[in-house]
N, C-alpha and C positions, 0 to 999 in steps of 0.2 A: 215116448212121444205119442200123442193121440191127435186124430183129425176127426172133425165132425162132418159126416156126409149123410144127407137125407135124415137129419136129426138123430143119427146113430153115431156113437163114439167108437171109432175104430183105432186099433193100435197100428202105428206105422213104425216099421223097423227100418232104421237107417243102416245100410250096409257100409262098413268101414273099408276103405281102400287099404290094401296092405302096403306098409312102408317097406321099401327095399333099399339095399345098399348100392353104392355106385358100381360095385363089382357084379351085381346082378343085371345091370342095365346094358343092353347091347350098345356099343359105340359111345359109351359115356364120355370118354376122353375127347372125342370129336365134338360132342355137344358142348362140353365145358369150354373147349378151345374157341368155338364159334361165339359163345356167350361173351367170353373175354375180349374177342375181337370187336364186338358191338360196344361193350362198356366194361372196362377192366375193373370197375368197382363193384360189380355184381357178384354175389356169392350164391352158390347152389345150397340152399338150406336143407331141403328134404326132397325125397323122390317117392312117389307112390305108384303102385301098379293098379290101374283101373280095369278090373276084370270085365265089366260090362261093355266098356268101350275098346278093350284090347289096346290100351295105350298107357304111356307113362306120363304122370303129372309131375312136372318139376316145379318146386316152389323156390322162387328166387327172392333174395333180399338185397335191398340197397338202401343204406341209411336206415330210416325207420319205416320203409314201405315194403310190401310183399306183393309179388306177382306170380300167378300160377299159369303154367303153359302145358298143354297136353300135346304129346308127340306120339303118333301111331307106332306101335311095336314093329310093324312090317317095315316102316321107313328106317327105324333104327337098326333092324337086322340087315337091311339092304345096304347100309352104310359100311358094314364090315369090310367090303371089297373096295372102299374108297370110290364109289360111284359118283361122278361129278354132277350128274343130273339130280341125284338124291341129295347131295350136299347143298345144291342150290335150293331145293325144296325145304330142307332143314333151315337154312339161313333165312328163307322167306318167312317161315313160321316164327322163328325166333325174333327176327327183326321187326315184323309187324306187331308182335305182342309186346316186346320190350319198349318199342318206340311209342306205343299207344298209351296215352295217359290213363285210360280207364282200366288198364290191367293192374296198375299199382294202387294198392290200398294201404292206408296208414295203419300200422300195428302198434 
């Protein structure tokens, strides 16, 4: 991919986020449980680790629509001890994204 800046053609390298398995994601089961509480028809399609943001990006699918949600790694690691304050923060992130219609794009 190339970008034109000041009449010069520059190569732009897009860094790919590494796709990870659910076993590599801290507190994955809790995230999945909270998603199902919000809407039982949503499926976690893929998960990526975003190195630059130090976060995990969950791609969710419902019917023919896709929603991506980024959750900070520190938050997920903190949930290992079932911290109620962090669980509320997770639920707030999930709920605000899932309920927001702009999150869902048709695939």
